[in-house]
Residue frames as qw, qx, qy, qz and C-alpha x, y, z in Angstrom:
[[0.916, 0.118, 0.297, -0.243, -7.25, 48.05, -11.39],
 [0.293, -0.455, 0.756, 0.369, -4.76, 45.61, -12.75],
 [0.704, 0.380, -0.273, -0.533, -5.56, 44.43, -16.33],
 [0.914, -0.062, 0.398, -0.041, -5.75, 40.71, -16.98],
 [0.248, -0.465, 0.688, 0.500, -2.88, 39.24, -18.88],
 [0.563, 0.398, -0.389, -0.610, -3.57, 38.44, -22.51],
 [0.268, 0.195, -0.940, -0.075, -2.67, 34.76, -22.10],
 [0.247, 0.169, 0.805, -0.513, -5.49, 34.19, -19.57],
 [0.553, 0.451, 0.088, -0.695, -8.06, 35.44, -22.08],
 [0.475, 0.404, -0.681, -0.384, -6.68, 33.23, -24.79],
 [0.081, 0.075, -0.982, 0.156, -6.82, 30.15, -22.58],
 [0.410, 0.311, 0.577, -0.634, -10.46, 30.86, -21.67],
 [0.596, 0.478, -0.210, -0.610, -11.33, 31.10, -25.36],
 [0.338, 0.325, -0.868, -0.166, -9.48, 27.87, -26.10],
 [0.104, 0.067, 0.917, -0.379, -11.25, 26.01, -23.24],
 [0.488, 0.414, 0.339, -0.689, -14.61, 27.43, -24.24],
 [0.536, 0.470, -0.473, -0.518, -14.07, 26.47, -27.87],
 [0.199, 0.185, -0.962, 0.025, -13.07, 22.94, -26.87],
 [0.291, 0.206, 0.746, -0.562, -16.17, 22.69, -24.72],
 [0.590, 0.465, 0.029, -0.659, -18.42, 23.73, -27.60],
 [0.462, 0.404, -0.723, -0.316, -16.75, 21.22, -29.90],
 [0.019, 0.063, -0.969, 0.240, -17.05, 18.45, -27.31],
 [0.453, 0.329, 0.524, -0.643, -20.77, 19.24, -26.84],
 [0.588, 0.488, -0.276, -0.583, -21.28, 19.14, -30.57],
 [0.312, 0.314, -0.889, -0.121, -19.55, 15.79, -30.91],
 [0.135, 0.079, 0.899, -0.408, -21.52, 14.29, -28.05],
 [0.536, 0.402, 0.296, -0.681, -24.80, 15.55, -29.43],
 [0.544, 0.447, -0.541, -0.460, -23.92, 14.03, -32.85],
 [0.178, 0.165, -0.966, 0.087, -23.12, 10.70, -31.26],
 [0.306, 0.218, 0.719, -0.585, -26.31, 10.73, -29.26],
 [0.585, 0.452, -0.037, -0.672, -28.35, 11.58, -32.30],
 [0.469, 0.359, -0.755, -0.286, -26.71, 8.71, -34.23],
 [0.026, -0.040, 0.950, -0.308, -27.41, 6.34, -31.39],
 [0.440, 0.338, 0.534, -0.638, -31.08, 7.26, -31.18],
 [0.624, 0.500, -0.210, -0.563, -31.58, 7.07, -34.95],
 [0.921, -0.016, 0.390, 0.011, -29.69, 3.75, -35.13],
 [0.563, 0.790, -0.242, 0.004, -27.00, 5.03, -37.51],
 [0.213, -0.713, 0.662, -0.090, -24.12, 3.86, -35.26],
 [0.465, -0.113, 0.878, -0.018, -24.95, 0.11, -35.58],
 [0.206, 0.041, -0.727, -0.654, -26.06, -1.46, -38.90],
 [0.679, -0.081, 0.049, -0.728, -29.83, -2.09, -39.08],
 [0.800, 0.088, -0.569, -0.167, -29.31, -5.81, -39.81],
 [0.352, 0.151, -0.751, 0.538, -27.31, -6.22, -36.65],
 [0.325, -0.088, 0.407, -0.849, -30.05, -4.50, -34.63],
 [0.771, 0.022, -0.247, -0.586, -32.72, -6.66, -36.29],
 [0.709, 0.101, -0.692, 0.090, -30.80, -9.88, -35.50],
 [0.120, 0.125, -0.679, 0.713, -30.30, -8.72, -31.89],
 [0.539, -0.047, 0.187, -0.820, -33.98, -7.97, -31.56],
 [0.814, 0.054, -0.451, -0.363, -34.87, -11.37, -33.03],
 [0.516, 0.118, -0.766, 0.365, -32.52, -13.07, -30.59],
 [0.137, -0.103, 0.522, -0.835, -34.12, -11.13, -27.70],
 [0.701, -0.005, -0.091, -0.708, -37.59, -12.08, -28.87],
 [0.758, 0.093, -0.642, -0.070, -36.56, -15.75, -29.08],
 [0.299, 0.124, -0.736, 0.594, -35.08, -15.58, -25.57],
 [0.407, -0.076, 0.317, -0.853, -38.26, -13.94, -24.20],
 [0.790, 0.032, -0.340, -0.509, -40.32, -16.63, -25.93],
 [0.626, 0.105, -0.742, 0.217, -38.12, -19.41, -24.30],
 [0.044, 0.105, -0.627, 0.771, -38.38, -17.83, -20.91],
 [0.597, -0.028, 0.062, -0.799, -42.18, -17.44, -21.26],
 [0.811, 0.039, -0.507, -0.291, -42.55, -21.07, -22.33],
 [0.459, 0.086, -0.762, 0.448, -40.38, -22.25, -19.40],
 [0.209, -0.091, 0.439, -0.869, -42.46, -20.09, -17.02],
 [0.720, -0.008, -0.201, -0.664, -45.63, -21.59, -18.47],
 [0.745, 0.052, -0.666, 0.001, -44.32, -25.13, -18.05],
 [0.238, 0.099, -0.701, 0.666, -43.29, -24.38, -14.45],
 [0.437, -0.079, 0.204, -0.872, -46.66, -22.93, -13.76],
 [0.802, 0.009, -0.406, -0.438, -48.38, -26.03, -15.14],
 [0.604, 0.097, -0.735, 0.293, -46.12, -28.29, -13.09],
 [0.027, -0.111, 0.569, -0.814, -46.89, -26.28, -9.98],
 [0.646, -0.068, -0.019, -0.760, -50.58, -26.61, -10.59],
 [0.818, 0.018, -0.558, -0.136, -50.24, -30.44, -10.99],
 [0.400, 0.118, -0.713, 0.563, -48.11, -30.59, -7.81],
 [0.316, -0.137, 0.349, -0.872, -50.78, -28.55, -5.96],
 [0.784, -0.044, -0.273, -0.556, -53.51, -30.92, -7.14],
 [0.726, 0.098, -0.667, 0.135, -51.42, -33.91, -6.16],
 [0.149, 0.153, -0.638, 0.740, -50.65, -32.46, -2.70],
 [0.541, -0.121, 0.153, -0.818, -54.35, -31.71, -2.16],
 [0.850, 0.006, -0.419, -0.320, -55.27, -35.26, -3.17],
 [0.568, 0.145, -0.709, 0.391, -52.57, -36.66, -0.89],
 [0.161, -0.189, 0.483, -0.840, -53.90, -34.54, 1.99],
 [0.751, -0.076, -0.071, -0.652, -57.42, -36.01, 1.35],
 [0.814, 0.099, -0.572, -0.026, -55.96, -39.52, 1.23],
 [0.287, 0.212, -0.685, 0.635, -54.07, -38.98, 4.47],
 [0.420, -0.153, 0.334, -0.830, -57.22, -37.66, 6.13],
 [0.850, -0.011, -0.278, -0.448, -59.22, -40.69, 4.85],
 [0.673, 0.158, -0.677, 0.251, -56.53, -43.02, 6.14],
 [0.012, -0.214, 0.588, -0.780, -56.59, -41.25, 9.53],
 [0.671, -0.112, 0.077, -0.729, -60.36, -41.72, 9.64],
 [0.853, 0.084, -0.487, -0.170, -59.98, -45.43, 8.73],
 [0.434, 0.199, -0.710, 0.518, -57.37, -45.86, 11.49],
 [0.279, -0.192, 0.426, -0.839, -59.67, -44.16, 13.90],
 [0.811, -0.033, -0.156, -0.562, -62.55, -46.36, 12.86],
 [0.761, 0.143, -0.626, 0.092, -60.39, -49.44, 13.20],
 [0.174, 0.226, -0.650, 0.704, -59.33, -48.31, 16.67],
 [0.554, -0.127, 0.234, -0.789, -62.91, -47.79, 17.70],
 [0.862, 0.053, -0.389, -0.320, -63.75, -51.27, 16.34],
 [0.551, 0.189, -0.718, 0.381, -60.90, -52.74, 18.41],
 [0.162, -0.200, 0.522, -0.813, -62.23, -50.98, 21.55],
 [0.757, -0.054, -0.024, -0.650, -65.67, -52.43, 20.83],
 [0.791, 0.152, -0.592, -0.021, -64.12, -55.90, 20.40],
 [0.242, 0.214, -0.709, 0.627, -62.42, -55.53, 23.81],
 [0.447, -0.123, 0.343, -0.817, -65.71, -54.48, 25.40],
 [0.846, 0.053, -0.286, -0.447, -67.54, -57.41, 23.76],
 [0.636, 0.218, -0.704, 0.228, -64.80, -59.75, 24.91],
 [0.001, 0.198, -0.642, 0.741, -65.00, -58.41, 28.44],
 [0.646, -0.063, 0.131, -0.750, -68.73, -58.69, 28.48],
 [0.842, 0.122, -0.478, -0.217, -68.54, -62.25, 27.13],
 [0.429, 0.227, -0.738, 0.469, -65.90, -63.09, 29.72],
 [0.282, -0.169, 0.482, -0.813, -68.09, -61.63, 32.49],
 [0.785, 0.004, -0.101, -0.611, -71.08, -63.60, 31.21],
 [0.778, 0.156, -0.608, 0.033, -69.15, -66.82, 31.04],
 [0.226, 0.213, -0.707, 0.635, -67.73, -66.19, 34.51],
 [0.493, -0.131, 0.301, -0.806, -71.17, -65.38, 35.88],
 [0.854, 0.063, -0.309, -0.413, -72.56, -68.56, 34.28],
 [0.647, 0.192, -0.688, 0.267, -69.70, -70.66, 35.64],
 [0.027, 0.204, -0.615, 0.762, -70.02, -69.10, 39.07],
 [0.610, -0.087, 0.140, -0.775, -73.77, -69.48, 39.21],
 [0.813, 0.063, -0.506, -0.281, -73.86, -73.21, 38.41]]
């Protein structure tokens, strides 16, 4: 069996040591992030206040849009009822015109019969 050169063992120790150091640094950074030590608390508070204000604006806008949609729905429903009523009125007017024509024809026939009978 051929023994490993000494330099290979040293490089493994160096790489392993660097990996351990890197893991330690990353864990410290993650711990600082989760505790809020990386960014000043006042900055975080102002950011949270800005986000809360933005959420409130979006909610107010959504409420206004919802109310406008309800009004538009009511208006559309009323317009549909108005159109249906107008269609009924037009239908009634058409029926009245047909009756007028029938009455006129009957009157014409009566006048013609009276004129022909004399």
